[in-house]
ROVEXVEX-971111 format. One line per 8 residues: number of its first residue (from 1); their letters; for each residue x, y, z of N, C-alpha, C, O. Coordinates in steps of 0.001 Angstrom, whole numbers, plus 500000, padded with zeros to 6 digits. Last residue first. Example, Ala and Ser with C-alpha at 12.3 -4.5 7.8 and 13.67 -1.06 7.14 Angstrom:
BEGIN
2	sa	512850:497750:507080:513670:498940:507140:512900:500030:507870:513409:501138:508039 | 513190:494310:507800:512300:495500:507800:513200:496700:507800:514236:496681:508465 $
This chain:
BEGIN
261	riespskg	733424:641604:116140:734441:641428:116876:734206:641974:118421:735105:641873:119255 | 731119:642715:114920:730989:641249:115182:732057:640982:116334:731762:640303:117318 | 731727:645166:114375:730910:645080:115470:730767:643593:115798:730318:643263:116895 | 733970:645113:112547:734212:645540:113837:733079:645400:114848:733335:645488:116049 | 732485:644116:110264:733250:643297:110985:733825:643825:112360:734127:643010:113232 | 728986:645316:110581:730379:645566:109993:731133:644630:110695:730638:644205:111739 | 726082:643521:109629:726943:644283:110664:728389:644409:109880:728776:643791:108889 | 724786:642141:107857:724098:643252:108135:724924:644114:109234:724519:645198:109654 $
253	tyqkfqrs	726047:640346:106262:725561:639861:107817:724611:640979:108268:723687:640703:109033 | 726418:641149:103649:725837:639516:103901:725373:639488:105466:724480:638739:105863 | 727201:643597:103914:726148:643312:102983:725500:641923:103101:724360:641620:102750 | 729336:643442:105623:728076:644189:106079:727041:643792:105154:725919:643638:105636 | 731147:642237:103868:730731:641565:105141:729412:642011:105635:728521:641243:105998 | 731414:644190:101919:730908:642785:101650:730422:642057:102916:729400:641371:102933 | 732789:646170:103496:731341:646349:102662:730534:644992:102416:729345:644783:102653 | 735086:644911:104198:734093:645508:105261:732747:645656:104489:731701:645219:104969 $
245	fffidryg	736256:644309:101828:735960:643149:102552:734759:643797:103769:733750:643178:104106 | 736834:646915:100979:735781:646073:100193:735431:644809:100983:734335:644285:100786 | 738647:647548:102922:737292:648361:102898:736185:647532:102000:734977:647493:102235 | 740769:646023:102467:740052:645822:103778:738642:646658:103726:737687:646380:104451 | 741785:644543:099809:741248:645774:100188:740248:645366:101414:739261:644632:101362 | 742417:641698:099334:743533:642775:099265:742979:644172:099772:743839:644960:100167 | 741335:638987:100874:740909:640294:100417:741875:641123:100455:742326:641406:101565 | 741935:636172:101704:742175:636645:100366:741903:638147:099889:742175:638518:098748 $
237	ladavetv	741513:635548:104209:740706:635171:103276:740885:635758:101767:740028:635742:100884 | 743706:636816:105431:743622:635313:105657:742806:634901:104608:743200:633924:103971 | 743034:639471:105231:744015:639078:104610:744092:637536:104555:744584:637044:103540 | 740701:639770:106803:740594:640044:105410:741743:639342:104647:741529:638719:103607 | 741954:639004:109236:740880:638032:108757:740757:638333:107281:740704:637393:106487 | 743658:641261:109736:744159:639849:109577:743175:638874:109078:743614:637892:108479 | 741824:643409:109958:742991:643278:108846:743406:641856:108758:743477:641326:107649 | 740324:642505:112188:739607:642724:110876:740731:642674:109659:740567:642036:108618 $
229	nmgahlll	742087:640197:114533:741472:641571:114016:741043:641444:112508:741338:640503:111771 | 741410:636983:115982:741957:637835:114954:741294:639179:114758:740069:639286:114812 | 740360:635252:117760:741090:636432:118400:741847:637176:117272:742799:637906:117545 | 738830:633155:117009:740310:633013:116746:740992:634280:117254:742218:634334:117155 | 736174:633795:117149:736600:632688:117910:738285:632486:117792:738872:631672:118504 | 735177:635999:115798:734612:635606:117198:735315:634647:117874:735183:634550:119094 | 736643:635982:113455:736466:637209:114270:735957:636903:115608:736349:637597:116546 | 736297:633509:112576:737681:633923:112808:737510:635218:113951:738119:635341:115014 $
221	hqardirt	733643:633305:111835:734056:632420:112924:735497:632964:113365:735807:632827:114548 | 733384:635476:110096:732537:635399:111218:733274:634626:112388:733486:635058:113521 | 734746:634229:108015:735380:635501:108631:734688:635732:110151:735316:636087:111148 | 733414:632138:107254:734618:631873:107964:734993:633107:108565:735572:633061:109651 | 731390:633600:106213:730838:632650:107111:732243:632406:107973:732225:632465:109202 | 732557:634773:104034:732022:635756:105156:731708:634719:106377:731818:635158:107522 | 733403:632623:102560:734381:633616:103069:733789:634372:104260:734415:634571:105301 | 730948:631437:101886:731823:630678:102639:732751:631541:103093:733069:631275:104252 $
213	kiiytqvs	729868:633656:100413:729206:633135:101685:730144:632416:102472:730230:632676:103672 | 731349:633695:098118:731304:635037:098939:730842:634463:100390:731434:634815:101410 | 730638:631284:097015:732071:631491:097389:732113:632659:098482:732771:632590:099520 | 728110:631461:096407:728455:630568:097393:729924:630773:097800:730314:630408:098909 | 728053:633546:094536:727621:633853:095859:727888:632815:096731:727932:633135:097918 | 729518:632177:092532:730157:633515:092968:729553:633745:094449:730267:634052:095404 | 727558:630220:091856:728977:629957:092396:729421:631055:093086:729723:630912:094270 | 724257:630825:093164:725280:630889:092165:726467:630514:092720:726567:630438:093944 $
205	mgiiekfk	722317:628489:095031:722883:629802:094812:723903:629806:093799:724446:628727:093560 | 721592:625813:095284:720551:626853:095654:720953:628374:095368:720155:629309:095439 | 722903:623605:094585:723327:624385:095919:722280:625321:096224:722074:625625:097399 | 721579:622743:092163:721719:622005:093347:722152:622634:094632:721751:622170:095700 | 721448:625223:090560:720161:624174:090760:720343:623155:091939:719377:622777:092602 | 724008:625975:090708:722798:626856:091297:721582:625877:091611:720939:625803:092658 | 725283:623921:089361:725709:624375:090877:724645:625102:091280:724273:624818:092419 | 724248:623925:086937:723995:622668:087828:724227:623103:089151:723483:622737:090061 $
197	isfyrpsl	725212:626425:085821:723846:626064:085806:723531:625055:086876:722623:625288:087672 | 727988:625999:086182:727426:627152:086859:725721:626989:086960:725063:627341:087939 | 728353:623890:084312:728561:623695:085866:728039:624775:086747:727685:624543:087903 | 727847:624876:081962:726941:623762:082470:727203:623522:083970:726366:623025:084724 | 729800:626702:081730:728488:627100:081807:727454:626267:082321:726453:626642:082932 | 732309:625339:082025:731980:626333:082946:730510:626765:083057:729996:627118:084118 | 731806:621837:081772:731985:623025:081016:731711:624143:082186:730993:623878:083150 | 733389:619452:083989:732246:620104:083216:732586:621392:082623:733606:621988:082968 $
189	garaalde	734849:618484:086170:735013:617823:084645:733713:618277:083958:733019:617437:083386 | 735218:619832:088437:734238:618702:088325:734107:618015:086947:733318:617098:086719 | 737555:621218:087973:737530:620093:088923:736352:619138:088940:736394:617970:089326 | 736458:622654:085955:737540:621761:085543:737583:620724:086541:737638:619535:086229 | 734812:624237:087763:734289:623509:086554:735249:622563:086113:734752:621468:085851 | 736887:625641:088980:736101:624746:089791:735236:623723:088788:735053:622541:089083 | 738094:627123:087025:738890:626036:087609:737912:625021:088398:738113:623807:088442 | 735998:628706:086194:736609:627816:085248:737331:626815:085950:737244:625653:085554 $
181	vkhplgph	735322:630240:088489:734317:629224:088002:734995:628283:086996:734596:627120:086936 | 737950:630426:090997:737559:630943:089744:736449:629840:089121:736694:628642:089257 | 739108:631362:094199:738318:630381:093411:737906:631019:092101:737509:632183:092150 | 741779:631942:095806:741080:632813:094537:740258:631858:093874:740746:631453:092819 | 741184:630742:099190:741853:630546:097887:740964:631565:096736:739770:631851:096830 | 739823:630797:101580:740762:631769:101298:741408:631730:099991:742161:632650:099674 | 738221:628530:101945:737632:629928:101643:738463:630956:101306:738008:631973:100782 | 738243:625582:101800:739386:626632:101449:738880:627948:101014:739080:628409:099890 $
173	qlcynave	736131:624260:102431:737195:623964:103204:738329:624938:102898:739265:625078:103686 | 734239:625413:100620:733965:625568:101989:735251:625396:102821:735512:626164:103746 | 735210:624484:098224:735379:625735:098423:734969:626233:100060:735375:627281:100564 | 734877:621655:098695:736125:622191:098551:736281:623593:098703:737303:624032:099229 | 732012:621590:098774:732850:621365:100079:734143:621787:099752:734666:622409:100676 | 731704:622118:096051:731018:622878:096871:731798:622924:098421:732092:623935:099058 | 732679:619811:095057:733256:621098:094590:732751:622120:095728:733566:622899:096222 | 730810:618062:095994:732248:617908:096430:732991:619104:096049:733960:619412:096743 $
165	qivenlqn	728522:618615:094990:728739:618782:096321:730147:618772:096769:730571:619377:097753 | 728987:617969:092348:728990:619450:092723:728997:619477:094226:729534:620464:094729 | 729471:615215:092572:730467:616023:092029:730277:617386:092492:731221:617998:092991 | 726782:614595:093348:727999:614151:094230:729190:615109:093822:729810:615722:094690 | 725222:615267:091362:724996:615815:092594:726167:615616:093383:726532:616539:094112 | 726124:613410:089363:726307:614907:089211:726266:615626:090351:727069:616541:090531 | 725057:611004:090508:726494:611298:090368:726978:612489:090253:728021:612831:090811 | 722305:611679:090218:722881:611512:091629:724342:611541:091643:724929:612018:092615 $
157	svkkerpl	722212:611457:087431:721831:612846:088253:722463:612752:089559:723125:613697:089990 | 722569:609152:086892:723608:609992:086621:723559:611402:087112:724455:612241:087199 | 720363:607987:088084:721600:607613:088713:722822:608430:088221:723878:608478:088851 | 718416:609076:086532:718394:609473:087815:719810:609218:088560:720309:609973:089394 | 719012:607402:084339:719002:608896:084161:719083:609532:085476:719801:610526:085582 | 718528:604729:085211:719962:605264:084923:720020:606834:084789:721034:607448:085123 | 715833:605018:087404:716382:604691:086375:717760:605297:086228:718147:606213:086954 | 716692:604371:091112:715953:604762:089991:716472:604583:088738:717563:604014:088699 $
149	ereerlly	717095:601486:093493:717710:602516:092532:716687:603040:091508:715865:602248:091048 | 716105:599396:095088:715342:600655:094922:715807:601845:093961:715159:602857:093695 | 718328:597807:095039:717075:597258:094375:716039:598484:094268:715200:598485:093366 | 720115:599089:096285:720453:598752:094958:718861:598472:094174:718452:598854:093078 | 719121:599025:098910:719107:600337:098245:719360:600167:096714:718889:600987:095926 | 719449:596379:099695:717982:596882:099484:718024:598328:098877:716997:598783:098373 | 722091:596374:099368:721571:595446:098552:720029:596103:098401:719487:596313:097316 | 722808:597905:101766:723227:598271:100388:722581:597528:099184:722558:598074:098080 $
141	illqklil	721555:596703:103706:721000:597820:103391:721343:598288:102134:720571:598924:101416 | 723242:594523:103802:722091:594282:103550:721182:595567:103071:720280:595481:102237 | 725760:595870:104806:725695:595057:103496:724304:594829:103060:724131:594941:101846 | 724967:596977:107064:725331:597889:105969:725373:597047:104784:725001:597550:103723 | 724599:594401:108648:723262:595331:108294:723689:596305:107304:722780:596607:106530 | 727330:593777:108531:726393:592849:107947:725254:593714:107705:724882:593805:106535 | 728331:595715:110163:728702:595820:108893:727931:594868:108137:727841:595147:106942 | 727267:595167:112509:727050:596585:111966:727064:596371:110647:726122:596688:109921 $
133	raeeeggy	728283:592762:113132:726928:592905:112983:726479:594270:112330:725425:594384:111705 | 730939:593658:113366:730602:592644:112283:729040:592731:111984:728584:592765:110841 | 730964:594829:115801:731213:595860:114404:730787:595104:113340:730278:595674:112375 | 730565:592933:117479:729707:594113:117362:729784:594667:116162:728792:594975:115501 | 732865:591367:117056:731509:590802:116631:730343:592119:116637:729403:592172:115844 | 734801:593319:118052:734872:592703:116809:733451:592313:116237:732963:592792:115213 | 735611:594351:120443:734341:594882:119846:734249:594243:118372:733523:594822:117563 | 738883:594198:119718:738002:594405:120739:736742:595055:120113:736777:596068:119416 $
125	pkvlflrv	739473:591897:117020:739863:593057:117808:738722:593170:118750:737739:592432:118679 | 740202:589431:115266:739630:589391:116648:739773:590701:117540:740161:590587:118702 | 741255:588680:112945:742177:589397:113834:741518:589641:115131:742201:590038:116075 | 739335:587233:111804:740485:586754:111727:741482:587418:112662:742438:586788:113115 | 736972:588718:112063:737053:587429:112795:738384:586812:112651:738613:585841:113371 | 737574:591017:110560:737290:591140:112009:737362:589775:112893:737702:589709:114074 | 737800:590175:108036:739026:590362:108663:738923:590393:110221:739780:589985:111005 | 735178:589616:107188:736001:588465:107360:737323:588746:108146:737902:587869:108787 $
117	yrslmyef	734522:592564:107158:733758:591557:107840:734708:590273:108211:734945:589972:109380 | 736329:593571:105189:736268:593988:106759:735607:593050:107755:736016:592803:108890 | 735337:592540:102899:736655:592067:103305:736694:592623:104784:737221:591850:105583 | 732836:593559:102699:732979:592056:102869:734352:591640:103515:734536:590754:104350 | 733402:596305:102487:732627:595898:103945:732766:594342:103878:732817:593767:104966 | 734629:596362:099997:735461:596782:101329:734814:596172:102579:735441:595655:103504 | 732620:595775:098493:733672:594612:098631:734683:595150:099853:735390:594391:100516 | 730791:597822:098543:730599:596360:099091:731422:595457:099420:731285:594569:100261 $
109	dlteelkr	732584:599898:097520:732211:599857:098957:731581:598469:099311:731881:597992:100406 | 732964:598643:094875:734034:599049:095835:733695:599018:097245:734287:598327:098074 | 730964:597973:093020:731276:597228:093946:732388:597639:095048:732600:596910:096017 | 728390:598709:090950:729289:599617:091739:729831:598546:092780:728925:598190:093533 | 726875:596727:089926:727765:597344:089055:728986:598253:089846:730143:598429:089464 | 725971:593242:090928:726262:594815:091380:727244:595371:090267:728173:594726:089781 | 723187:591518:090322:724643:591845:089691:724723:593081:089876:724017:593955:089373 | 721366:589532:092614:721616:590831:091972:723135:590860:091394:724086:590306:091945 $
101	ypgpvetv	718839:587534:094084:719955:587702:093310:720103:589098:092735:719120:589764:092411 | 716965:587579:096122:717794:586484:096044:718982:586693:095251:720049:586172:095573 | 716622:590901:097389:716215:589952:096527:717169:588821:096424:718332:589141:096670 | 716291:591652:100985:716811:591763:099759:716426:590730:098719:715910:589691:099130 | 713512:591953:102836:714641:591192:102596:715040:591527:101171:714199:591662:100282 | 711501:593345:105325:712166:593648:104141:713312:593012:103992:714225:593265:104779 | 710749:591860:107798:709705:592161:106612:710315:592441:105458:709851:591908:104450 | 711363:589375:110385:711794:590361:109151:710935:590530:108218:710323:589577:107737 $
93	peavdfhi	711523:588960:113787:710684:588862:112430:711338:589742:111482:711830:590811:111846 | 714558:588026:115158:713386:588825:115115:712815:588702:113839:713489:588376:112861 | 717212:587028:114766:716462:586545:115809:715163:587384:116178:714753:587430:117337 | 718464:585571:111887:717981:586580:112503:717069:586403:113623:716128:585626:113464 | 721800:584071:110776:720257:584046:111118:719916:585437:111733:720758:586281:112036 | 724558:583569:108318:723791:584230:109645:722374:584022:109658:721767:583808:108608 | 727229:583216:106440:726153:582478:106892:725703:583539:108353:726471:584072:109154 | 728815:584293:103709:728636:584676:105122:727427:583993:105384:726518:584146:104568 $
85	ytlvlprq	731412:584091:101357:730269:583639:101729:730034:584064:103308:731000:584154:104066 | 733199:585101:098535:732844:585354:099961:731729:584879:100256:730824:585154:099468 | 735282:583776:095826:733952:584250:096427:733951:584415:097953:734799:583779:098579 | 736183:583279:092786:736984:583859:093920:735523:584343:094509:734756:585086:093897 | 736189:580453:090419:735703:581496:091272:736418:581766:092501:737068:580957:093163 | 738664:580072:087677:737883:579678:088926:737317:580873:089684:737787:582010:089646 | 738716:579744:084614:738662:580888:085446:737827:580626:086678:736623:580862:086773 | 739204:577045:084021:740059:577974:083644:740025:579296:084175:741042:579986:084245 $
77	pnhtasth	736903:575757:085146:738456:575524:085885:739392:576535:085363:740315:576925:086079 | 734121:577310:085769:735034:577270:084662:736455:576920:085277:737087:577795:085868 | 731898:575865:088155:732718:577023:087678:733426:576448:086503:733356:575246:086248 | 728762:575215:090123:729932:574631:089390:730641:575887:088661:729975:576919:088572 | 726422:574567:092770:727248:575568:091719:728350:574820:091122:728799:573819:091681 | 723121:574718:094385:724426:574176:094030:725155:575115:092911:724668:576088:092334 | 720504:574845:096817:721609:575615:096109:722611:574592:095743:722968:573720:096536 | 717373:575558:098011:718320:574449:097488:719305:574987:096461:718943:575501:095403 $
69	dgkrflfc	716232:577291:100832:716442:577267:099466:717457:576178:099152:718331:575908:099976 | 715449:577316:103444:714642:576677:102693:715085:576527:101074:714478:575843:100250 | 716584:580731:104111:716231:579209:104486:715244:578671:103770:714252:579319:103437 | 718238:582025:101225:717271:582006:102423:717082:580618:102998:717385:579571:102426 | 720889:584037:099802:720189:582644:099919:719380:582591:101289:719844:583069:102324 | 721548:586383:098055:721116:586218:099419:720171:584823:099363:719016:584700:098955 | 724300:586786:095718:723166:586111:096310:722863:586309:097616:723794:586422:098413 | 725927:588553:093110:725673:588699:094612:724201:587953:094924:723141:588402:094489 $
61	sgpgvpip	728461:589345:091107:727237:588604:091183:727209:588308:092703:728161:587928:093385 | 730834:590607:090685:729648:591372:091116:728495:590465:091345:727496:590989:091836 | 732116:588297:087942:732457:589327:089137:731256:590272:089330:730678:590723:088341 | 729365:585882:087432:730634:586404:087247:730931:587618:088303:730212:587882:089267 | 727203:583209:086670:727664:584190:087478:729256:584664:087201:730153:583908:086828 | 723803:582166:085502:725314:582272:085226:725841:583412:086170:725146:584388:086452 | 721773:580033:087043:722199:581480:086885:723595:581658:086591:724478:581323:087381 | 719211:577725:086922:720627:578164:086753:720752:579674:086432:719998:580346:085729 $
53	qdnlvvtg	716609:576713:089379:716974:577724:088398:718576:578241:087969:719111:579104:088665 | 716673:575017:091358:716599:574464:090209:716628:575474:088939:716661:575114:087762 | 717207:576852:093551:715939:576183:093457:715797:575765:092034:714782:576154:091458 | 719935:577999:091739:719139:578259:092893:717511:577866:092741:716732:578445:091983 | 722895:577341:090771:721653:576767:090385:720833:576979:091865:721036:576305:092875 | 725508:579287:089235:724708:578695:090575:723346:578374:090226:722699:579077:089451 | 728228:578964:087132:726777:578801:087378:726412:578560:088644:726957:577630:089237 | 731147:580954:086265:730529:579710:086813:728880:579679:086697:728384:580588:086032 $
45	egswvyfl	734229:582749:086772:732785:582591:086037:732415:581157:086288:733259:580285:086493 | 735973:585279:088236:735899:584105:087664:734385:583769:087010:733546:584653:086833 | 735576:587263:091458:736010:587044:089912:735599:585739:089633:734994:585051:090455 | 733728:587696:093554:734718:588607:093085:735270:588433:091773:735424:589394:091020 | 730549:586813:094377:731586:586511:093429:732443:587623:093183:731941:588574:092584 | 728984:586037:097354:729538:587088:096479:730604:586711:095673:731615:586273:096223 | 726438:585417:099400:727268:584892:098723:727699:585879:097717:726826:586577:097202 | 724964:585050:102576:725233:586192:101432:726294:585565:100822:727164:585109:101564 $
37	dynqlpke	722443:583027:103840:723787:582845:103206:723975:584103:102319:723213:584247:101363 | 720420:581942:106669:720665:583009:105434:722160:582652:105089:722935:582107:105874 | 719800:578611:107169:719809:580056:107577:720160:580729:106414:720203:580200:105303 | 719567:576026:106114:719008:576321:107354:719121:577826:107970:718625:578158:109047 | 718931:574958:102961:719551:575664:103742:718840:576111:104972:717681:576522:104929 | 717671:571442:102589:717575:572883:102165:718495:573712:103272:718764:573182:104350 | 719015:568341:102253:718206:569178:103208:718505:570672:102629:719642:570941:102241 | 720564:567213:100133:719020:566817:100435:718425:567680:101180:717250:567922:100903 $
29	rkhwkwgp	722325:569646:098329:722113:568765:099465:720665:568289:099475:719744:568883:098915 | 724318:569778:095181:723018:570169:095941:722762:569076:097102:722934:567871:096917 | 727859:570707:095631:726649:569751:095252:725344:570104:096043:725274:570568:097181 | 729848:572875:094129:728973:572864:095342:727651:572078:094934:726715:572476:094240 | 733228:572005:093128:731621:571968:092808:731007:572173:094104:731533:571721:095121 | 736548:572230:091859:735375:572594:092864:734004:572447:092195:733726:572701:091023 | 738650:571816:090382:737782:570635:090305:736492:570953:091292:735591:570137:091490 | 740391:574222:090983:739751:573892:089577:738671:572862:089691:737678:573099:089003 $
21	ecvikafa	739044:575723:094105:740061:574784:093252:739590:574636:091866:738423:574919:091597 | 738253:579193:094601:737872:577768:094297:738831:576914:093688:739464:577357:092730 | 739250:581166:097162:739585:580742:095722:739250:579182:095382:739860:578203:095812 | 737360:582827:099521:738229:581594:099094:738288:581439:097639:737266:581615:096976 | 736519:584090:102641:736632:584316:101225:737662:583350:100559:738747:583146:101102 | 733762:582968:104890:735333:583027:104405:735329:583857:103114:734286:584253:102593 | 731925:581448:107210:732183:582396:106484:733543:582420:106145:734424:581998:106894 | 730419:579781:109703:730631:579437:108340:730660:580960:107566:729616:581574:107344 $
13	pklifssp	729487:580583:112180:731027:580481:112155:731366:580045:110739:732565:579915:110490 | 727020:583242:112137:727497:581845:112101:729006:581715:111708:729627:582554:111057 | 725424:585566:114242:726422:585272:113238:727053:583867:113399:727497:583403:114449 | 722444:586804:114243:723178:585759:114838:724190:585410:113842:723878:585003:112723 | 721183:590017:114735:721863:589181:113873:722711:588079:114468:723665:588403:115175 | 720264:591650:116627:719431:590617:116359:719912:589656:115223:719243:588705:114820 | 721752:593952:116777:722007:592736:117963:721164:591588:117573:721337:590533:118184 | 720845:595455:114737:721951:594847:114568:722197:593800:115566:722822:592793:115232 $
5	sihlm	717288:595413:114675:718494:595754:115371:719630:595042:114966:719421:593840:114807 | 715340:596103:111403:715975:595422:112628:717130:595799:113324:717988:596462:112741 | 714958:597599:109331:714376:598208:110593:714968:597277:111698:715062:597708:112847 | 715805:596272:107069:716112:597689:107111:716031:598085:108653:716898:598787:109174 | 714744:593692:106587:715949:593775:107252:716380:595278:107765:717158:595449:108703 $
């Protein structure tokens, strides 16, 4: 499902987010499912039986039932299931299909997409069905990606990468601030030493070098496109000494600020 076109998704009218009644049961039918059913548990506890295999379910439990599956379910009346189901079909051959069951740990993005999908059909905005097909593909890609996650150590590494990238982007967006390694490390929730090591490892240069680079890159933009003179640019980017700014600028670009302007 990774490479199929979103237009190949055939959206079925069977979809909803529901709070199951205390006496709710999903009885096994004589005929198997005729299409795909994306089935997600928001809260509660119960048991889903998939092809005669019982599976305990709770928050984050996610199924992708397929054509030919036999399904049934029950739940704890004291903790009723809140779930979303989305039936759909595909109009072209499918090679990569997410597994039938997964317990999601990181649910925020997935739940947002589920809510958005249902809301599109309730509100019926312009282009709603087209957007729904795109969201459905995103949901399936999310499940495929989850299946291919590397071990926890790599997952932690990915999270660290995101944190460092966020700090780097913060510096990029605010080149005129007097950034200090200690403050940036605190923003990342890391010690200054460990932050500095990981920053260089991930970004490819030291923290201080990156800060200077963002300032000089911004300086070039302001000189070329904002109509500001050298003194105004130096002041905007936090340089108290215009001569120091000029030397640093030439060191990184090979030209003086006046030559750029």
